N, CA, C and O atoms as CSV, one atom per row, in Angstrom:
chain,resi,resn,atom,element,x,y,z
A,1,UNK,N,N,20.352,0.573,-7.446
A,1,UNK,CA,C,20.960,-0.406,-6.574
A,1,UNK,C,C,21.086,-1.722,-7.336
A,1,UNK,O,O,20.134,-2.180,-7.970
A,2,UNK,N,N,22.244,-2.309,-7.267
A,2,UNK,CA,C,22.508,-3.575,-7.949
A,2,UNK,C,C,22.184,-4.736,-7.007
A,2,UNK,O,O,22.565,-4.704,-5.837
A,3,UNK,N,N,21.476,-5.773,-7.511
A,3,UNK,CA,C,21.172,-6.926,-6.647
A,3,UNK,C,C,22.439,-7.671,-6.247
A,3,UNK,O,O,23.441,-7.641,-6.961
A,4,UNK,N,N,22.385,-8.334,-5.106
A,4,UNK,CA,C,23.515,-9.146,-4.652
A,4,UNK,C,C,23.690,-10.332,-5.594
A,4,UNK,O,O,22.740,-10.749,-6.258
A,5,UNK,N,N,24.894,-10.869,-5.651
A,5,UNK,CA,C,25.217,-11.970,-6.563
A,5,UNK,C,C,24.337,-13.198,-6.340
A,5,UNK,O,O,24.054,-13.932,-7.287
A,6,UNK,N,N,23.902,-13.432,-5.103
A,6,UNK,CA,C,23.093,-14.618,-4.810
A,6,UNK,C,C,21.609,-14.454,-5.170
A,6,UNK,O,O,20.841,-15.409,-5.053
A,7,UNK,N,N,21.205,-13.274,-5.601
A,7,UNK,CA,C,19.803,-13.042,-5.976
A,7,UNK,C,C,19.444,-13.876,-7.200
A,7,UNK,O,O,20.135,-13.821,-8.218
A,8,UNK,N,N,18.375,-14.640,-7.102
A,8,UNK,CA,C,17.908,-15.484,-8.199
A,8,UNK,C,C,16.477,-15.154,-8.623
A,8,UNK,O,O,16.022,-15.593,-9.679
A,9,UNK,N,N,15.774,-14.382,-7.800
A,9,UNK,CA,C,14.369,-14.050,-8.074
A,9,UNK,C,C,14.126,-12.574,-7.797
A,9,UNK,O,O,14.782,-11.964,-6.953
A,10,UNK,N,N,13.182,-12.023,-8.519
A,10,UNK,CA,C,12.736,-10.660,-8.270
A,10,UNK,C,C,11.275,-10.747,-7.847
A,10,UNK,O,O,10.473,-11.417,-8.497
A,11,UNK,N,N,10.937,-10.072,-6.765
A,11,UNK,CA,C,9.572,-10.088,-6.239
A,11,UNK,C,C,9.012,-8.677,-6.360
A,11,UNK,O,O,9.572,-7.720,-5.825
A,12,UNK,N,N,7.902,-8.569,-7.069
A,12,UNK,CA,C,7.234,-7.289,-7.238
A,12,UNK,C,C,6.141,-7.176,-6.181
A,12,UNK,O,O,5.319,-8.080,-6.030
A,13,UNK,N,N,6.133,-6.073,-5.457
A,13,UNK,CA,C,5.117,-5.806,-4.441
A,13,UNK,C,C,4.205,-4.705,-4.974
A,13,UNK,O,O,4.663,-3.632,-5.367
A,14,UNK,N,N,2.916,-4.991,-4.979
A,14,UNK,CA,C,1.931,-4.122,-5.600
A,14,UNK,C,C,0.978,-3.527,-4.573
A,14,UNK,O,O,0.831,-4.040,-3.464
A,15,UNK,N,N,0.346,-2.451,-4.964
A,15,UNK,CA,C,-0.701,-1.869,-4.124
A,15,UNK,C,C,-2.073,-2.456,-4.462
A,15,UNK,O,O,-3.078,-2.067,-3.868
A,16,UNK,N,N,-2.113,-3.391,-5.415
A,16,UNK,CA,C,-3.367,-4.025,-5.838
A,16,UNK,C,C,-3.711,-5.185,-4.909
A,16,UNK,O,O,-2.930,-6.131,-4.818
A,17,UNK,N,N,-4.851,-5.150,-4.213
A,17,UNK,CA,C,-5.186,-6.191,-3.233
A,17,UNK,C,C,-5.307,-7.606,-3.803
A,17,UNK,O,O,-5.019,-8.572,-3.097
A,18,UNK,N,N,-5.728,-7.752,-5.068
A,18,UNK,CA,C,-5.917,-9.093,-5.619
A,18,UNK,C,C,-4.648,-9.704,-6.185
A,18,UNK,O,O,-4.645,-10.882,-6.541
A,19,UNK,N,N,-3.589,-8.950,-6.278
A,19,UNK,CA,C,-2.306,-9.492,-6.717
A,19,UNK,C,C,-1.165,-8.668,-6.109
A,19,UNK,O,O,-0.414,-8.001,-6.821
A,20,UNK,N,N,-1.053,-8.731,-4.785
A,20,UNK,CA,C,-0.070,-7.887,-4.103
A,20,UNK,C,C,1.380,-8.276,-4.329
A,20,UNK,O,O,2.270,-7.441,-4.160
A,21,UNK,N,N,1.644,-9.529,-4.708
A,21,UNK,CA,C,3.026,-9.934,-4.968
A,21,UNK,C,C,3.082,-10.871,-6.166
A,21,UNK,O,O,2.121,-11.574,-6.480
A,22,UNK,N,N,4.236,-10.860,-6.823
A,22,UNK,CA,C,4.491,-11.748,-7.953
A,22,UNK,C,C,5.993,-11.938,-8.035
A,22,UNK,O,O,6.740,-10.959,-7.997
A,23,UNK,N,N,6.454,-13.181,-8.148
A,23,UNK,CA,C,7.892,-13.467,-8.223
A,23,UNK,C,C,8.230,-14.029,-9.600
A,23,UNK,O,O,7.451,-14.779,-10.189
A,24,UNK,N,N,9.404,-13.655,-10.101
A,24,UNK,CA,C,9.911,-14.170,-11.370
A,24,UNK,C,C,11.382,-14.485,-11.205
A,24,UNK,O,O,12.066,-13.834,-10.415
A,25,UNK,N,N,11.886,-15.472,-11.935
A,25,UNK,CA,C,13.332,-15.718,-11.915
A,25,UNK,C,C,14.057,-14.474,-12.425
A,25,UNK,O,O,13.606,-13.836,-13.377
A,26,UNK,N,N,15.150,-14.139,-11.810
A,26,UNK,CA,C,15.884,-12.939,-12.211
A,26,UNK,C,C,16.403,-13.053,-13.637
A,26,UNK,O,O,16.629,-12.039,-14.297
A,27,UNK,N,N,16.594,-14.274,-14.118
A,27,UNK,CA,C,17.093,-14.494,-15.479
A,27,UNK,C,C,15.978,-14.446,-16.526
A,27,UNK,O,O,16.256,-14.566,-17.719
A,28,UNK,N,N,14.727,-14.275,-16.104
A,28,UNK,CA,C,13.610,-14.249,-17.050
A,28,UNK,C,C,13.784,-13.096,-18.029
A,28,UNK,O,O,14.146,-11.983,-17.647
A,29,UNK,N,N,13.525,-13.380,-19.279
A,29,UNK,CA,C,13.664,-12.343,-20.295
A,29,UNK,C,C,12.304,-11.875,-20.798
A,29,UNK,O,O,12.204,-11.298,-21.881
A,30,UNK,N,N,11.258,-12.123,-20.015
A,30,UNK,CA,C,9.911,-11.805,-20.473
A,30,UNK,C,C,9.199,-10.789,-19.580
A,30,UNK,O,O,7.969,-10.747,-19.564
A,31,UNK,N,N,9.939,-9.982,-18.848
A,31,UNK,CA,C,9.336,-9.022,-17.935
A,31,UNK,C,C,9.592,-7.607,-18.439
A,31,UNK,O,O,10.730,-7.226,-18.715
A,32,UNK,N,N,8.524,-6.844,-18.551
A,32,UNK,CA,C,8.625,-5.444,-18.953
A,32,UNK,C,C,8.085,-4.584,-17.816
A,32,UNK,O,O,7.102,-4.946,-17.169
A,33,UNK,N,N,8.719,-3.463,-17.578
A,33,UNK,CA,C,8.215,-2.490,-16.613
A,33,UNK,C,C,7.672,-1.324,-17.419
A,33,UNK,O,O,8.420,-0.650,-18.128
A,34,UNK,N,N,6.381,-1.086,-17.312
A,34,UNK,CA,C,5.729,-0.050,-18.114
A,34,UNK,C,C,5.417,1.180,-17.265
A,34,UNK,O,O,4.869,1.075,-16.167
A,35,UNK,N,N,5.774,2.334,-17.791
A,35,UNK,CA,C,5.437,3.603,-17.149
A,35,UNK,C,C,4.541,4.438,-18.059
A,35,UNK,O,O,4.060,5.503,-17.672
A,36,UNK,N,N,4.323,3.930,-19.288
A,36,UNK,CA,C,3.451,4.608,-20.238
A,36,UNK,C,C,2.436,3.632,-20.813
A,36,UNK,O,O,2.687,2.430,-20.897
A,37,UNK,N,N,1.297,4.164,-21.205
A,37,UNK,CA,C,0.247,3.406,-21.877
A,37,UNK,C,C,-0.220,4.261,-23.043
A,37,UNK,O,O,-0.692,5.381,-22.848
A,38,UNK,N,N,-0.090,3.737,-24.254
A,38,UNK,CA,C,-0.448,4.485,-25.466
A,38,UNK,C,C,0.282,5.829,-25.543
A,38,UNK,O,O,-0.296,6.833,-25.961
A,39,UNK,N,N,1.559,5.840,-25.136
A,39,UNK,CA,C,2.374,7.041,-25.235
A,39,UNK,C,C,2.166,8.070,-24.141
A,39,UNK,O,O,2.794,9.129,-24.160
A,40,UNK,N,N,1.302,7.778,-23.196
A,40,UNK,CA,C,1.025,8.700,-22.087
A,40,UNK,C,C,1.462,8.065,-20.778
A,40,UNK,O,O,1.358,6.848,-20.625
A,41,UNK,N,N,1.952,8.862,-19.825
A,41,UNK,CA,C,2.330,8.304,-18.519
A,41,UNK,C,C,1.138,7.617,-17.846
A,41,UNK,O,O,0.018,8.127,-17.876
A,42,UNK,N,N,1.393,6.460,-17.244
A,42,UNK,CA,C,0.337,5.760,-16.508
A,42,UNK,C,C,0.189,6.468,-15.159
A,42,UNK,O,O,1.075,6.385,-14.309
A,43,UNK,N,N,-0.901,7.144,-14.976
A,43,UNK,CA,C,-1.116,7.874,-13.729
A,43,UNK,C,C,-2.210,7.242,-12.888
A,43,UNK,O,O,-2.139,7.234,-11.659
A,44,UNK,N,N,-3.217,6.715,-13.558
A,44,UNK,CA,C,-4.365,6.150,-12.863
A,44,UNK,C,C,-4.048,4.768,-12.297
A,44,UNK,O,O,-3.426,3.945,-12.968
A,45,UNK,N,N,-4.470,4.523,-11.082
A,45,UNK,CA,C,-4.334,3.178,-10.503
A,45,UNK,C,C,-5.179,2.167,-11.284
A,45,UNK,O,O,-4.839,0.985,-11.331
A,46,UNK,N,N,-6.278,2.622,-11.897
A,46,UNK,CA,C,-7.111,1.729,-12.713
A,46,UNK,C,C,-6.336,1.179,-13.900
A,46,UNK,O,O,-6.627,0.085,-14.382
A,47,UNK,N,N,-5.357,1.931,-14.369
A,47,UNK,CA,C,-4.523,1.493,-15.491
A,47,UNK,C,C,-3.237,0.828,-15.018
A,47,UNK,O,O,-2.407,0.445,-15.842
A,48,UNK,N,N,-3.055,0.684,-13.701
A,48,UNK,CA,C,-1.876,0.021,-13.164
A,48,UNK,C,C,-0.743,0.952,-12.804
A,48,UNK,O,O,0.376,0.503,-12.558
A,49,UNK,N,N,-1.015,2.240,-12.770
A,49,UNK,CA,C,0.037,3.217,-12.496
A,49,UNK,C,C,0.466,3.259,-11.050
A,49,UNK,O,O,-0.213,2.741,-10.164
A,50,UNK,N,N,1.580,3.870,-10.834
A,50,UNK,CA,C,2.441,4.545,-11.806
A,50,UNK,C,C,3.417,3.600,-12.514
A,50,UNK,O,O,4.020,3.981,-13.518
A,51,UNK,N,N,3.578,2.390,-12.013
A,51,UNK,CA,C,4.480,1.405,-12.633
A,51,UNK,C,C,3.762,0.070,-12.709
A,51,UNK,O,O,3.251,-0.431,-11.708
A,52,UNK,N,N,3.729,-0.496,-13.897
A,52,UNK,CA,C,3.024,-1.757,-14.116
A,52,UNK,C,C,4.000,-2.795,-14.669
A,52,UNK,O,O,4.845,-2.487,-15.510
A,53,UNK,N,N,3.867,-4.020,-14.183
A,53,UNK,CA,C,4.676,-5.130,-14.693
A,53,UNK,C,C,3.874,-5.820,-15.797
A,53,UNK,O,O,2.696,-6.130,-15.616
A,54,UNK,N,N,4.513,-6.056,-16.926
A,54,UNK,CA,C,3.884,-6.754,-18.049
A,54,UNK,C,C,4.700,-8.029,-18.283
A,54,UNK,O,O,5.903,-7.971,-18.541
A,55,UNK,N,N,4.025,-9.181,-18.189
A,55,UNK,CA,C,4.681,-10.469,-18.411
A,55,UNK,C,C,3.878,-11.193,-19.486
A,55,UNK,O,O,2.924,-11.904,-19.170
A,56,UNK,N,N,4.253,-11.020,-20.756
A,56,UNK,CA,C,3.461,-11.552,-21.860
A,56,UNK,C,C,3.185,-13.052,-21.797
A,56,UNK,O,O,2.149,-13.503,-22.286
A,57,UNK,N,N,4.084,-13.831,-21.207
A,57,UNK,CA,C,3.905,-15.284,-21.188
A,57,UNK,C,C,3.011,-15.766,-20.055
A,57,UNK,O,O,2.737,-16.963,-19.962
A,58,UNK,N,N,2.552,-14.872,-19.197
A,58,UNK,CA,C,1.666,-15.271,-18.104
A,58,UNK,C,C,0.263,-14.759,-18.343
A,58,UNK,O,O,0.059,-13.806,-19.095
A,59,UNK,N,N,-0.697,-15.390,-17.707
A,59,UNK,CA,C,-2.069,-14.902,-17.745
A,59,UNK,C,C,-2.049,-13.474,-17.221
A,59,UNK,O,O,-1.490,-13.222,-16.154
A,60,UNK,N,N,-2.639,-12.544,-17.940
A,60,UNK,CA,C,-2.500,-11.120,-17.630
A,60,UNK,C,C,-2.938,-10.745,-16.219
A,60,UNK,O,O,-2.372,-9.829,-15.622
A,61,UNK,N,N,-3.916,-11.425,-15.687
A,61,UNK,CA,C,-4.380,-11.119,-14.341
A,61,UNK,C,C,-3.371,-11.440,-13.262
A,61,UNK,O,O,-3.548,-11.042,-12.111
A,62,UNK,N,N,-2.316,-12.153,-13.612
A,62,UNK,CA,C,-1.298,-12.533,-12.634
A,62,UNK,C,C,-0.192,-11.497,-12.504
A,62,UNK,O,O,0.534,-11.502,-11.510
A,63,UNK,N,N,-0.046,-10.613,-13.478
A,63,UNK,CA,C,1.010,-9.607,-13.427
A,63,UNK,C,C,0.572,-8.457,-12.531
A,63,UNK,O,O,-0.531,-7.936,-12.697
A,64,UNK,N,N,1.408,-8.056,-11.594
A,64,UNK,CA,C,1.013,-6.997,-10.666
A,64,UNK,C,C,1.065,-5.614,-11.310
A,64,UNK,O,O,1.805,-5.383,-12.266
A,65,UNK,N,N,0.277,-4.716,-10.772
A,65,UNK,CA,C,0.281,-3.330,-11.220
A,65,UNK,C,C,0.350,-2.437,-9.991
A,65,UNK,O,O,0.174,-2.900,-8.863
A,66,UNK,N,N,0.603,-1.178,-10.215
A,66,UNK,CA,C,0.737,-0.256,-9.087
A,66,UNK,C,C,1.909,-0.651,-8.202
A,66,UNK,O,O,1.776,-0.699,-6.980
A,67,UNK,N,N,3.064,-0.936,-8.815
A,67,UNK,CA,C,4.227,-1.435,-8.078
A,67,UNK,C,C,4.712,-0.389,-7.078
A,67,UNK,O,O,4.938,0.772,-7.420
A,68,UNK,N,N,4.863,-0.835,-5.836
A,68,UNK,CA,C,5.370,0.079,-4.807
A,68,UNK,C,C,6.755,-0.320,-4.302
A,68,UNK,O,O,7.443,0.476,-3.664
A,69,UNK,N,N,7.164,-1.572,-4.594
A,69,UNK,CA,C,8.481,-2.022,-4.145
A,69,UNK,C,C,8.929,-3.202,-4.994
A,69,UNK,O,O,8.115,-4.035,-5.393
A,70,UNK,N,N,10.238,-3.270,-5.268
A,70,UNK,CA,C,10.832,-4.396,-5.983
A,70,UNK,C,C,11.907,-4.979,-5.081
A,70,UNK,O,O,12.791,-4.266,-4.605
A,71,UNK,N,N,11.818,-6.293,-4.850
A,71,UNK,CA,C,12.729,-6.991,-3.938
A,71,UNK,C,C,13.491,-8.065,-4.715
A,71,UNK,O,O,12.931,-8.732,-5.584
A,72,UNK,N,N,14.767,-8.220,-4.394
A,72,UNK,CA,C,15.566,-9.290,-4.978
A,72,UNK,C,C,15.825,-10.322,-3.891
A,72,UNK,O,O,16.112,-9.968,-2.747
A,73,UNK,N,N,15.723,-11.613,-4.252
A,73,UNK,CA,C,15.834,-12.672,-3.258
A,73,UNK,C,C,16.599,-13.871,-3.816
A,73,UNK,O,O,16.582,-14.145,-5.016
A,74,UNK,N,N,17.254,-14.556,-2.927
A,74,UNK,CA,C,17.928,-15.794,-3.298
A,74,UNK,C,C,16.912,-16.904,-3.557
A,74,UNK,O,O,17.177,-17.834,-4.318
A,75,UNK,N,N,15.744,-16.799,-2.917
A,75,UNK,CA,C,14.717,-17.835,-2.986
A,75,UNK,C,C,13.440,-17.307,-3.615
A,75,UNK,O,O,13.119,-16.124,-3.501
A,76,UNK,N,N,12.714,-18.202,-4.282
A,76,UNK,CA,C,11.405,-17.876,-4.820
A,76,UNK,C,C,10.427,-17.758,-3.653
A,76,UNK,O,O,10.430,-18.600,-2.755
A,77,UNK,N,N,9.609,-16.741,-3.659
A,77,UNK,CA,C,8.601,-16.567,-2.616
A,77,UNK,C,C,7.235,-16.635,-3.268
A,77,UNK,O,O,6.934,-15.829,-4.149
A,78,UNK,N,N,6.403,-17.576,-2.855
A,78,UNK,CA,C,5.076,-17.691,-3.464
A,78,UNK,C,C,4.298,-16.386,-3.327
A,78,UNK,O,O,4.295,-15.754,-2.270
A,79,UNK,N,N,3.642,-15.998,-4.410
A,79,UNK,CA,C,2.838,-14.784,-4.409
A,79,UNK,C,C,1.422,-15.048,-3.914
A,79,UNK,O,O,1.101,-16.137,-3.438
A,80,UNK,N,N,0.597,-14.038,-4.035
A,80,UNK,CA,C,-0.794,-14.082,-3.572
A,80,UNK,C,C,-1.543,-15.296,-4.110
A,80,UNK,O,O,-2.176,-16.018,-3.339
A,81,UNK,N,N,-1.482,-15.535,-5.427
A,81,UNK,CA,C,-2.226,-16.637,-6.028
A,81,UNK,C,C,-1.573,-17.979,-5.756
A,81,UNK,O,O,-2.267,-18.983,-5.591
A,82,UNK,N,N,-0.250,-18.012,-5.707
A,82,UNK,CA,C,0.459,-19.277,-5.502
A,82,UNK,C,C,0.195,-19.870,-4.118
A,82,UNK,O,O,0.077,-21.088,-3.987
A,83,UNK,N,N,0.100,-19.040,-3.096
A,83,UNK,CA,C,-0.192,-19.572,-1.759
A,83,UNK,C,C,-1.628,-20.081,-1.671
A,83,UNK,O,O,-1.991,-20.742,-0.697
A,84,UNK,N,N,-2.440,-19.783,-2.669
A,84,UNK,CA,C,-3.824,-20.270,-2.733
A,84,UNK,C,C,-3.970,-21.465,-3.671
A,84,UNK,O,O,-5.085,-21.858,-4.015
A,85,UNK,N,N,-2.830,-22.044,-4.086
A,85,UNK,CA,C,-2.868,-23.276,-4.862
A,85,UNK,C,C,-2.680,-23.133,-6.349
A,85,UNK,O,O,-2.644,-24.137,-7.060
A,86,UNK,N,N,-2.560,-21.924,-6.842
A,86,UNK,CA,C,-2.374,-21.747,-8.272
A,86,UNK,C,C,-0.917,-21.952,-8.660
A,86,UNK,O,O,-0.010,-21.700,-7.867
A,87,UNK,N,N,-0.706,-22.408,-9.877
A,87,UNK,CA,C,0.631,-22.677,-10.396
A,87,UNK,C,C,1.436,-21.383,-10.458
A,87,UNK,O,O,0.879,-20.323,-10.742
A,88,UNK,N,N,2.723,-21.459,-10.199
A,88,UNK,CA,C,3.590,-20.286,-10.186
A,88,UNK,C,C,3.697,-19.633,-11.559
A,88,UNK,O,O,3.851,-18.416,-11.655
A,89,UNK,N,N,3.616,-20.442,-12.635
A,89,UNK,CA,C,3.731,-19.902,-13.970
A,89,UNK,C,C,2.512,-20.294,-14.794
A,89,UNK,O,O,2.568,-21.227,-15.595
A,90,UNK,N,N,1.428,-19.587,-14.595
A,90,UNK,CA,C,0.192,-19.858,-15.322
A,90,UNK,C,C,0.327,-19.316,-16.743
A,90,UNK,O,O,0.189,-18.115,-16.973
A,91,UNK,N,N,0.593,-20.194,-17.674
A,91,UNK,CA,C,0.846,-19.804,-19.055
A,91,UNK,C,C,-0.455,-19.881,-19.849
A,91,UNK,O,O,-1.123,-20.915,-19.833
A,92,UNK,N,N,-0.829,-18.793,-20.551
A,92,UNK,CA,C,-2.058,-18.813,-21.338
A,92,UNK,C,C,-2.093,-19.972,-22.334
A,92,UNK,O,O,-1.098,-20.252,-23.002
A,93,UNK,N,N,-3.222,-20.630,-22.428
A,93,UNK,CA,C,-3.387,-21.734,-23.358
A,93,UNK,C,C,-2.855,-23.063,-22.866
A,93,UNK,O,O,-3.016,-24.082,-23.537
A,94,UNK,N,N,-2.220,-23.066,-21.696
A,94,UNK,CA,C,-1.712,-24.328,-21.159
A,94,UNK,C,C,-2.703,-24.884,-20.146
A,94,UNK,O,O,-3.715,-24.256,-19.833
A,95,UNK,N,N,-2.402,-26.043,-19.654
A,95,UNK,CA,C,-3.284,-26.684,-18.693
A,95,UNK,C,C,-2.663,-26.653,-17.298
A,95,UNK,O,O,-2.867,-27.579,-16.512
A,96,UNK,N,N,-1.912,-25.606,-16.984
A,96,UNK,CA,C,-1.217,-25.567,-15.713
A,96,UNK,C,C,-1.751,-24.477,-14.781
A,96,UNK,O,O,-0.979,-23.784,-14.120
A,97,UNK,N,N,-3.036,-24.337,-14.735
A,97,UNK,CA,C,-3.631,-23.298,-13.883
A,97,UNK,C,C,-3.325,-23.540,-12.409
A,97,UNK,O,O,-3.025,-22.607,-11.664
A,98,UNK,N,N,-3.405,-24.796,-12.001
A,98,UNK,CA,C,-3.170,-25.131,-10.601
A,98,UNK,C,C,-1.832,-25.818,-10.424
A,98,UNK,O,O,-1.329,-26.472,-11.337
A,99,UNK,N,N,-1.261,-25.664,-9.239
A,99,UNK,CA,C,-0.017,-26.324,-8.901
A,99,UNK,C,C,-0.223,-27.824,-8.932
A,99,UNK,O,O,-1.330,-28.299,-8.677
A,100,UNK,N,N,0.829,-28.586,-9.244
A,100,UNK,CA,C,0.738,-30.048,-9.289
A,100,UNK,C,C,0.218,-30.630,-7.980
A,100,UNK,O,O,-0.536,-31.603,-7.982
A,101,UNK,N,N,0.617,-30.042,-6.883
A,101,UNK,CA,C,0.191,-30.561,-5.579
A,101,UNK,C,C,-1.236,-30.162,-5.242
A,101,UNK,O,O,-1.830,-30.694,-4.304
A,102,UNK,N,N,-1.781,-29.235,-6.000
A,102,UNK,CA,C,-3.150,-28.779,-5.739
A,102,UNK,C,C,-3.996,-28.924,-6.993
A,102,UNK,O,O,-4.763,-28.025,-7.337
A,103,UNK,N,N,-3.858,-30.060,-7.677
A,103,UNK,CA,C,-4.503,-30.242,-8.971
A,103,UNK,C,C,-6.037,-30.211,-8.884
A,103,UNK,O,O,-6.714,-30.067,-9.902
A,104,UNK,N,N,-6.572,-30.346,-7.681
A,104,UNK,CA,C,-8.024,-30.305,-7.564
A,104,UNK,C,C,-8.550,-28.887,-7.561
A,104,UNK,O,O,-9.764,-28.684,-7.550
A,105,UNK,N,N,-7.673,-27.903,-7.571
A,105,UNK,CA,C,-8.096,-26.501,-7.605
A,105,UNK,C,C,-7.526,-25.731,-6.446
A,105,UNK,O,O,-6.727,-26.257,-5.672
A,106,UNK,N,N,-7.935,-24.478,-6.321
A,106,UNK,CA,C,-7.379,-23.642,-5.267
A,106,UNK,C,C,-7.735,-24.146,-3.890
A,106,UNK,O,O,-8.771,-24.780,-3.686
A,107,UNK,N,N,-6.860,-23.854,-2.949
A,107,UNK,CA,C,-7.062,-24.275,-1.557
A,107,UNK,C,C,-7.902,-23.277,-0.814
A,107,UNK,O,O,-8.178,-23.463,0.371
């Protein structure tokens, strides 16, 4: 299925309770969908199976695994961590763990 022309974000819905959703701009060139790990199909939920999102530029704990649905949206939708005050794009090695409006930490 092709996304509608107005789609600007992709939202990954996961079966993982600690990171059930994650949104990325549709134009992002840093998202990989993995179905294999070390040349073998990802079957175990412990390994993020059957489909895992890999986003090298984000803190690894923020990328969802066990993907059960992919949604395209015109608008960015805050994910599990973002609604708790964390920055939408937590980049490793940067100082942007928390959203600017929640600089004192998670809500």
